[in-house]
N, C-alpha and C positions, 0 to 999 in steps of 0.2 A: 591714694596709695603711696607709701613711702618708697623712695629709691633705695636699692640695695647697693652698698658700698663694696668695692673690692677689698677684701681682707688680706688675701695673699694670692699670688699668681706665679705660675711657671709657664714654660712654653707649651706644656701639655694640658694645662687647665687653669681654672680659677675657682676660688672660694669667695663668695660674696656674703655679706651679712646685712640683714634688715634690723636696724637697731631697735625699733619700736617693739617688734615681736620677738626679738632675739632668735630669728630663724636664719639658718645658713643654707646657701644654695651652692652645691658642688657641681661644677661643669667639668667633665673629663671626656674627651672624645665626643661621641654622640650621646653620652649619658648626662642627664641632669637630675640631681637628687636634691630635694628640699628636706631639711631636717631641723629639729630643735637642737639645742646645745647638748642635751643628754644623748640624743640619738647620734649626733656627730661624735661625741666622745666614745661611744660604744663602737662605731664604725672605725674610728681612728685606732682604738685598741686592737681590734681584729686585724687591721692592716699591719699594725706594728708587730703583732705576733707572727703573721705570715712572713713579713720582711725578715724577722730574726731567723725563722726557719730557712728561708731561701739563702740567707747569708751563711748560716751554719753548714748547710749541706751543698752549697754552691749549685743550686738547682739549675737545670737546663731551661733555657728561655721558652721553649715551645710547650712545656708542660702547663696544663691549665689547672686552676684552683677554683672550686666552687665556693663562693661565700654566700651563705644563707643566714640572714639575720631575721629569723621568723618573727621575733617580737615586733620588728619594724616593717615586716612584709617586704623585705628587700633580698633579691638574689642577684649575684653578679658572677660571671665566669671570666676570670682574669688569668693571664699568663704572668710569668715572673717579672718581665719588664714593666707590665702595667701595674703590678703590685709595688714595684720600686718607685714608679712615677707617682702613684697615689700616696705612698709613704712620704715622699718629699713634699707633695702638695698639701696633704692633711697635716703633716708635721709642721710645715711653715705656718699654716693657719692657726694651729694650736699654739705655737710660739707667740704669734701676734696677739691672740686672745689673752695669754698669760702676761705679756708685756702691758697690755691695756690695763689689766688688774693692778699690776705693780705701779704703773704711772698714776692711776686713780688713787691708790692708797697713799702714795708719796704726796700727791697734791692735797689730799685730805689731811694728812699729818702736818703738812706745812701750813695749811689754813688754821688748824687747831693751835699750832705753835704761835702763829701771828696773833690770834685772838687772846692767847695767854700773856702776851707781852704788854 
């Protein structure tokens, strides 16, 4: 079994990645979610949307939001603070995934350039 590496971490939780299977493990509070990259992107978009709504209307922190991602059989009941926490956690992990792609492409381009010399 391959070890999961920490991809991104905040004081509220962690996102780990298993490189071989490209599976992500999200740990937030007492919730642990295992997802593929496409599932992670879908959840991240849902949280981003709710985060935008909360920021626009300055939602009160005690109001709860039900997140049901039926396609992935996932239901979460979160308040505004938890959505903000997840926004930061998932956003950080998404940024790290994007940076990894940029770095991999740059290394590949550099390798091609060196071969061409």
